[in-house]
C-alpha angles and dihedrals in degrees: 000000000000089000093052091048092050090050089049090054092048093049090046092052094048090045092055091043095048111023096078092051093047095046089050092051088048091052091045090058092064090047086061092058088066094050103033133061120233088257093052091045090049093049091047092052092048089052094050092046093046089053090051086056095049102044100063088053093050093047091044080230084278090150088075089052090047090057096046093047099042099041109108090358112129097164104114093203090054091047090050088056094046096051094042096047095049094039097050094044087053093044093052091048094051092053090056090047093052090057096048094042094055092045089051092045090054092061098031122071097232122170114230096001097170093048092046089048094053091046091054093046096047097041088054092054098040101067092045091059092037094056090052088059091051095043091049092053097253092132094151091055088048092054097044093053090057091051091047091050093053096043092053092044091049094051094043093045094051092046092047095050097038108033101030103021089224096155111183094359090056091053092052092047089049092050093051093048094048094050091049091051091050094046092053090048092053093044089056101040097041092040083225095170091060087067097039109084133137089227090060093055114123118195088199094053090046090054094047090050096046091047087056099040107035095068087055090061098072085039091056092043086053090053088049091051092054094045101035115015092083088071091065090046089050088050092052098046105026107019141244095293090061089051085059091053091047090050093058091046090059097051099079092046086048088056087053091050088051086068089055094044091055092049091044092058087058093040095051089050093046095042092053091049095048099038093106094044119121091225093048100117094048091046092048091047091050092049094048095049093050093041096049090047093053099039099048094044087052086051089055091054090049092052091052096046101043102080094051090046092051087061092054105037107026129078109245093243087071100040097106088067090085092078088072096052109087095053091045091050089054091046089053088052093057090042087057094048092048090049088050093055089043087074087080091069092049096046094046090042086231093131094158090070090064091066102064096055094048092048090059091048090051095048091052092044097047096041088050094049092054091049100039107037096060088045106043104009125225094352086067091064088055093051089047090048091054097043094051095052094041089055092049093049095049091048094049092050088060099039101048090059086097091060099042141347111241122177104221114214092234096163091052091049093054092051094046095046088049088055089048092053090052092048089050093051091053093056090067088080121093092209106117094204092054089048091053091045086053089056091051090048089053091048089052090051092050092049093050096047097043098040094101096048090046093056092050091051093047091051091051088050090050092052092044090056093046090053089048092048091048088052094048089050097052 
């Protein structure tokens, strides 16, 4: 039980540190809808998602190696080698990229080339430094940097949109300013430059870290392809305005995936630390069962709540995006499960194994997009999104058996998904009373499936309070 409690503490810490910043980002997106046209919003969404494609390549995904090598490592000489090896490799790659970028920008008619360039450079550097903070145990600094980034971005965005009417340019400027602020904070608090020196560079360390991280690049690109490539197919077949509609439709599921990403930070750290434990398989199975139950019943609540929320929070121009949501929520659920099983590749340092499962998911997703989007429109992208992550999840359940033996709660999954289908079908109605009854139904489902876990956590909290009280009275 100590393991589970420790994981709860880690999850709680990351939740406190990340929830505020992510909620602000989520809210800001809907501010955009009042200042940007569908075409502008579609363009900005393409820029940000393209940057998310480029940055892992430029960083050789060394931020993952940074976390894996630095976590639990208190040897200062080793940390100096880790930081210097990763930092210098990334710096050299960015110099080469700069040359290629501006040559390409000279021949390509690219809007806002300088702002996009600095966004790419800074967002490549930021996670490398950020993961050093997390790996070296400076979780508070890690969390504050995220809050700082979001606060600066929010203020700069609102000023840019309202005071200067800068539109897309204002969002890009705000992003650059926010990343600079976060990087400066991290450099000071982590004393990063104390570890980053040319004389600390170790060719052996660089090779080991690259051997670990480079196979993660095509894996990450595959994740990106499933999550993002449909935007380019939508652009080709339906036009930039539909991309704006799709961008809105992805935001509520993205908020759901935020819950997983916060948990996953704690889970990766805990999975690495407990990988060699004799009770590993039992512990992993217990965590998966509780997490699956919680996450998918929250998805049921999200499916029931989205349509009424759209009426309140979304400009009427974007209202039709709600039709895409139920399938996208389920896709996010299977994405989270695939990511959970992906910890096996990280903990065992067998990162090459992650690639095959994601490639199959990509093939299914992209093929489905090309077939379905011209045929059924935007809903085809949601179906493709779901199919890609479902295939990846199934394959990872099978493949990761060589790393650990987890018993998946299949019977429970079938029941919960059947309930999710029923809740999704009810959302078709326009009757507001039925829609609110649907939300009540989803809350009841959540309470029933999570009642046992809730009682366990409440008992743990009671014991914890009694211990604190006993200590205070001594």
